[in-house]
N, C-alpha and C positions, 0 to 999 in steps of 0.2 A: 674644507670649510662648508659647514651646513647652516642654513638659516633656521630660525626658530620654527617656522612653518613646517619645514622638512622634519624636524624632530617631533613636532606635534603629530604629523601624519604617521610617522613610524610607530610612535607610542599608542596612537589610537588604533592602528592596524594590528599591533600586537594584542592590545586590549580586547578588540573585537574578535580576534582569533581565539583568545583564551575563553571569552564568554561562549563562543560557539562550542568549543571543545568541552566545556563544562555543561552546556545545554544537551549535547548528544546523550550522555548516559542518563541524564535527568529525564529527557523525553522518552528514551527507550524504557526505562523503569517505570515512569508514571503512565505514559500513554500505551506503550506496547504491551507491557505485562498486565496492565489493567484491562485492556481490551481482550487479550488472550484469556485471562481468567474469566471475564464475563461471557465471552463466546463459547468457551469450554463448558461453562455451566449450562448455557442454552442448549449446546449439542447433547449434553448428558441428560437434560430434562426432556428433550425431544426423543432421544433413544429409549428413555424410560417409558415412554408412551407407546413405543412400537414393539413388535416381536417378530422374530425370524421364523420362517417356515420353509420347509423343503417342498418344492413344487415340481411338477412334471410338465415338460413342454409338450403340448398336444399338437400344435401345428405352427409352422413358421411362415413368415411372409418374405417378400424380396426387400433387401436393404438397399436404399438408395445409395448410389456411388458416392455422393457428397457427404453423407451422414454416418457418423460412427456407431450407429445403433442398428439393431435388427428387430423388427417387430415380430412378436410371437404371441401365442395364446398359451396360457398356463393353467394347470388344474392343481388344487390341493384340498385337503380336508382339514376342517377346523377342529377344535377340541371336542365338539359335540358329534363329530363324524359327518357333518354336512359337507358335501363336495361343492367347491366353488371354482368357476372358470372366469378368467378375465384376461384382457389384453395386457401385455407386458413389453417393455422396450429393453431388450438385452444390449449390454455394451460389448458383448462377445458374440461370436458365431455359435449358434445353438442348432440342435436338430431335434426333431420329434422323438419323444421318449427319453430325452436327456433331463436329468435332474438339475434344478437351479435353486439357489437360495434367493428368497424374495423377502421384503420387509413389509409388514402390514400394520395398519392402524387398528384401533380398537374395533372399528366398523368393518374390518376385513377388506379394506381398500388398499391396493398396492401403492407404495410410495418409494421414493429414492432412498437408498440406504444412508444412514447418517454419515456425514462427511468428517473424516478423521483430520483433514488438512484445513478445513474452513476457518477455524479459529486462528490458526497460525498464519494463514494467508491474509486474513482481514487485519490482524495485528500488525504484520509487516507492512502492508499497503498503507494503512492509516498512519503508522509511525513514520514511514518514508515521507508521506505528505507533510507531516508536522516538522520533520527534519528539513525538508526542502523549503517550507515556509520560514523556518528559522534562519536558514541560510540566505534566503532572499532578503529578510529583514536586516541581517547583519551586513550583507553586501550593499544593500540600500543605504544604511548608515555610513558605511565607509565611503561610497562614491558621493554621497551628499556632502560629507566632510571634505573630501578631496576637491570637489568642485568649488567649495567655498575657499579652501586654502589656495587653489590655483588662481581664483579671481583676486585674492589678496596679493598673491606673489606678482601677478600681472600689473596690478596697481602700483606695488612697490618698484617694480622694474621700470615702469613708465616714469615714476618720480625720479628714479636714479638717473634715467636718461635725460630728463629735463634738467636736473641739477648738473650733470656732466655737460650738457649743451651750454648752460650759463657760464660754467667755468672755462671750458675749452672751445667754446663755439668760435665762430668767425668774428674777427674784429675789423669791421670795415670802417 
């Protein structure tokens, strides 16, 4: 035997679950795919402005124990044959005389290589945040509804006890 409030709570829980399950692919498609496409275009545009060059390590510094980088000086020739030397932060262990691939701007400044995973990471992170926000909103709606229904059930229960007390109460 279920009360009307119990059926309303169950139907609303099912409805909110359905809403969330519909929101998941919609958010993934609109937010996730949109951000991924935009960020991929940004990475492609940045990559188009850079160029790769083979450089030679001329000297190395000491890598701090806590950092995953190794300071080094590298030397390379540009297309005009001009030799350039600049500081470089290697993510691998390098030795003097070893060739390394570096990325340069149009002004021949060393920059980090374009990230192949940045677009996907950003899309996953922001989509996860949107999904979490949707989940919080759906759960907030459910718990607000449940609180209202619980208050109504308590009022009805108190009325039923008051009625029972009048019917079966002590007759002195």
